[in-house]
N, C-alpha and C positions, 0 to 999 in steps of 0.2 A: 387301300391303305388300312394299316393296323394302328390302333391308338390305345394306349394303356393309361390309366390314371391311378395314382396311388394317393390315398387320402385316409385321415382318421374318421371322416364323416362321409363314407360312400353314399349314403343317402342323399347327401346334397347334391349329387351329380344325377339325380333322377330325372331331371328336366331334359337329359340327353336321350330320353325315350320318347321324346314329344316332337312333333312338328316334323319338318324336313329332315333334321338329323335322326330322329327316331325312324322315319320311314326309309332313309338310307341304310340304316343298320339292318333293318327287316329285309332289304333287298340284297344285302351282301355288298354293298358298295363301300361300307364302312364297317370295319371289325373293331368293336370298341369293348374293352374290359375295364372295369372299376374294381380296384382292390383296397381292402382294409388294412392299413399299415398295422393295426394292432394284432393282425393274425401272425405277424413275425416277431412279436415279443415273447420272451421266455418266463416272465414272472407271473405269478396269479393275478396280479393287478393291471397286467398288459400295459405297463408303463412305457411311454414314447418320448418323456421329457425328463430333464434334470436341471439343476441350478448352473448358471454360466461360471466358467472359470474367469477370475479376475474381478468378480463381483457384478453388481448391476441389477437392474429390475428385470422380471419376467423370468421365463424358462426357455431352455434350448431343446431342440429335438434331439434325442440320441441317435449317434450314427448307426449302430448295429442293425436296429430294425430296418432302417433305410437301405443298408447295403443287402441285407437278406432279400428285401422285397425287390429291388432292382435286379438282383441276380435272377430270382424267379421270373421276372418279367423278360430277361434276355433269354432265358432257357426256353420259356414258352414261345417267344417270338422266333427263335431258331428253329422250334419244331414245327411251326405253323406253316401250312401250305402257302407258297408264294403265288404271285399273279400269273407267272408263266407255266410252271409245273408243279405237282404235288411235292412236298418236301423242300422246295425251293427257299422258302423263308426270306429273310432280308437278302437282298442281292449281294454277292461278294464285293467286299471292299467298301460297302456303305454301312456306316455304323448307325444304329438308331440316333435319333435326336432327343436328347432329354432337355425338356423345357422346364425350368424352375422359376415359377412366378416369384417376383422380388421387385421391391420398390428401387432396388439398387441395379437392376438389370437394364438391357437396351429396351428402347420403347417398341412396343408391338404395333405395326403398321400395317396397311394393306399390302404393301410390298413384301413384307415379311410373311403375311399370310399366304400370298401366291407362292412363295418360295418354299413354304413349309408344306403346301398343298402337293407338291411334286415328290415328296419323299414317301417311302413305304412304310416306315415305322416311327411313330411319334410316341414318347413317353412324357407324362406330365406329373411332377412331383408337387403335391399341395403342402406347402409348409404351414406351420402355426406358430403360435407364441412368438418368440423372438427370432424364429427362424430355425433353419436345419444346421447342424454343426458343419462348418465349413470344410471339414476334412472329407465329408461325403462328397462334395463337388469336386474337390481335388481327385479323390479315388474314382469317381465316375468318369474323368475325363479320359481314362485310360480305356474305357469300354464304351462310352457314348461321345456324340458330339454334344457338348453341354452348352445351353443357351439360357442364361438368366434372362427373364423377360418381365417388362413392367408395362401395365395398362397406361400408366400416366403418372403425373407427379402428385399422388396421394397414396395413403396406406389403408390397406383393408385388414380384417381380422385374420385372414388366411387366404390360401391360393384358390379356393374352390371357385368363388366368383370369377376370377380372372380365367380360370381354366374354361368355365363355361362359355365366357365370351371368345376365347381364343379357338376353342374346339368348333364353335359354330361358325366363326370367320373362316377358319381354315376348311372345315367340312363341306361348306357350301361351294366352294371352289373345286372341289373333286368332280371331274365329269360324270354327269348323269345325276347328281344330287339336286341341281335346280333345273326344272323343266324346260325353261327357255334360256338358253345360254346368252342370248342378247341382254337380257336384264342384267348380267354381270359386267357388261360393257359400259352401259349408260348410268352407272351409279357413282355415288360420291368416292373419290379418291381412285378411281379406275384409270383416270388420266391426269391426275395431280390436281384436280378442282373439286370442288363441292358439287352435288347434284343440283340441277336445275329444279324449280317447284313443279308439281304436278296436280292436276285437275281431273274431275270426272263429272258425270251428269248429277243434277241438272245443270245446264248452261247458266241459269240465274238462280242463285241460291241466297235467301234472305237479302235480297237487294245488292247481292255481291255478284257481278258476271264474271264469267271465265275470260281471260285475255283474248280478244278479238282475233289475234293471229292464229290461235289455235283452232278456231273455226273455220279458216280460210281454206283449208285443203292444200295449201301452197307448201309442199314439203321443204322446199329450200328456205322460205322465209322462217318457217317454223323452227328448222335446225339453227338458223342464225340467232333467232330470239333466244332459244334454250342455251346457245353457247354465250351469248351476251349475259344472260342471268348468272350462268355459272360464274363467268369472270368477276361479275359485279359482286355476287354473294361471297365469292372467296375472298376478295379484296377487303370486304367489310368484315367478314368474320374470322378468317383465317389469312392473314397477311404473310405468315411465314411459308404458306404453300405458294403464294404469288412470287415470293422472293426466290423460291426454288424452281420455278418454271424454266424450261428450256426456250430461249428467245427464238431459236430456229422453228421451233413448233408453233410460233405465233404468226398468224397472218396480218395483213394490213388492218383489217376491221377488229381483231384482237387487240392489236396494239392501241386503237383508236379508243376502244372501250377502257382498256387499262388506264389511258391517259386522262380520261374523264374521272376515274377513280382515284387519280393522283399517283400513278406509277409511269416510269419510263424504261424503255430498253437502252441500255448502254452497253454495246460491245456484246459480250456473251453473258451479261447479266440483266435481271429485271430489278430495278431500284424505285424506292420511293422518289417521287419528283421534288419533294421538299419536306422539312420537318412538320409543317402544318398542312400537309396535303389532305384533301377531302377523302373519306372513305369510300364515296360514291354510294348510290341508291341500291337498296336491297329489296328483293320481293320475297 
């Protein structure tokens, strides 16, 4: 996978040299390049912003530096060796994905991360100030698959923090980046539920014991206990995820746990049993 990031603060992305993402870069599993947008300016002050048309507070990022930067990214991506044969670059017919962090974008989820992890070339445009001139986005749609993307319902100073989060979420799903692939299966959001609580040695810590079932060695009971805790925890903390569950994927024990937490299955939907239904216990 090839990842290009364009930012006026390339040093902000230095964290991508650390931990598993940094190791994946060294191993050649991820080809990651960070470009300074100011390199594509033409004035001696390296100006990347200007006042907004129509008035208003703040500054807007100028379109031409962005167009030049993205054109350069496209050229280098096309010239890069592809996974199958030297000179292959991005597979024919597949445009690079341009991710533009924006509070006005679609919400970035684990499902989106899995989808993007299967693409060959991702480009991230880190906006600043009041954002990037909208004409850049319109222009880019002729060359990229453009995906404005939001981490959630809040505003950051720039796109760099969001890009760090998205690159890590996507990169760890690339085959070979995580040593034990099973750890990707049993984590939060992998099956639409939050992850169950985890414990390690010692079995008794500051008068707090590990749940007895985890010491039983009975794999079936442990699996059921973990599933129950996933359902209860999700019902209490993220009811929106419970409402999105597929009833066909819920067995009798699942439905009983959800009923205790104030949820019921009605046809092809999972619904709250009543307006004052209890949330259920959480571990």
